N, C-alpha and C positions, 0 to 999 in steps of 0.2 A: 504494500500500500504506500502511496506517495506521502511524503512528509508535507504537511500543510504549513506554509510560511505565513499566511494571513487568512483569516476567515472572519466575515462579518455577515450577520443576518439582520435584516430590517423588515418590519411589517408596516403596511399602510396605516393600520389602526391597532390600538391596544385591545385587550379583551373587554374592558369596560365599554368602550365606544362601540365595538362590534356587538356586544350584548344588547346595548340600547338600540342600535339600528335593527338588530334581529327582532327584538320585542316589538318595535314599531312596525316592522314588516309583517309580523304575525297578526297584529291588530288590523293592519290594512287589508291583509288577505281575508281575515274574518269578516270585515265590513263588506268586501267585494262579494264573498259567497252569500252573506246575508241579503245583500241588495239583489243579487241574482235570483235567490229563492223567493223573496218577498214580492218581486216585481210581477209575479203572476205568469211570467213567460217560461217558468221552469229555470233550471240551472243554466246560466250562461257560462259555459266552461272556458270560453275564450277570455272573458273578463277575469275569471278566477285564476286561470293559468297565467295571464299577464300580471295580475297582482302577486301571485306566488313568485314569479320570476323576478319582478322588480322589488317586491317587498321582502322576500326571504332570500332569493338567489343572489342578488347583488350584495347585501350585507355579508352573506356567507363567503362570497368570492373575495370581497375586500379583506375579510378576516383571514382567509386562507392564503392570499397572495403574499409572497415573501420574496424579497430580493436577497440572494445569497451571492457573496463575492468571495472568490477563493484565489489565492496565489499559491501555486505549487512550483517545485523546482524547474519545471519545463513549460508551464502554461499558466494562463490567466483565465478564469472561468467566471461568467456572469450568468446566474440562473434566476429565472422568474417563472417557475412552472405554473401552469401549463403553457405559458406564452412564449418563452424562449429559454434556451440553454446554449449559450455561446462559449466556445472554447477558442482561445487565441494563443498560439504558440508564442513564447516569450521572444523568440527570434523575429517575430513579425511586429513587435512593438518598437517604434522609433523613439518615442519619448512619452512621459506622463508627467502631469503637473496638477497639484492640488489647487483648487480655485473655488471662489464663490460664484454662484450663478443666480439668475432670476427665473425660478421655475415657470411661472405663468407667462412672462414676457418672452423668454428665450425658447421654451419648449412647449408651451401651451398647457402646462400642468405637470403632474407627477405620473409615473407609470412607465410603460414602454412607449416612448414618445419620439416623434420626429417633428422638429420645429425649425424656426429660422436659424438657429445655431447648430442644427444637425440632429443626430440621434442621441437619445438619452435613456438610461435605465435608472430610474429614481423612484423612491417611495415617500420620502419626506425630507424636510430641511432644505437648505440652500448651499450646501457644501458638497463637493465631489472631486473627482479626478478626471481631467481631460486626457484622453489617450489618443495618440496619433500613431497610426500603423505605417509601415514602410510603403504600403500601397497608396498612401495619402489620405485614407479614410480617417476621420476623427469621430469620437463619440465620448459622451460623459457618463460616468458611473457615480451615482450619488453615494455618499459615505459620511457617516458620523465620525469617521477617523480618516479623513481625506489625506492629511499630511503623512500619516503612518503608511497608508496604502500606496501613495506615490513614492515614498522612500523605499518601501519593500519591493515595489515593481522595478525601480531603478537598480536596486541591489541584486535582485533575482536575475534581472536581464543581464547585468554585468557578470555575475557568477556563471550564468548559463553560457554566455558568449565565450568566456575563458575556459569553459569545460570543468568548472569547479564543483558542479552539482553532482 
């Protein structure tokens, strides 16, 4: 098994916020089902299904979505299951830099985003690491430990390039 040089896991929302959203979703679902049954038209399963998806499914998804960032001796991984699992060989990284960013203005919010500043993998905050690949592609990875991540990426890349891993 590979030695992990850096690992960080971030969630969109904490358990308390997710629980509140889920409770509100269940209430919304209950009202939709009640309205469909009371309307006299019989159950309107389209409304009930939409209420379930929006009211229960979205809070559950936000609770379950987690950004995992890993640096291993030979690669950099960014995971946000089930949306993405990106593996970048360290040899493909040209440079990395810790930085502040404006989530709404630069990327249109948090999550797996593509905005005016390029691609971003973020879940919260306004700090991250800008990564530039030898291909010229750049992307941002949100991190609560941006300086540490950028330093470890630089050190791991230098060690990998010299064959010290």
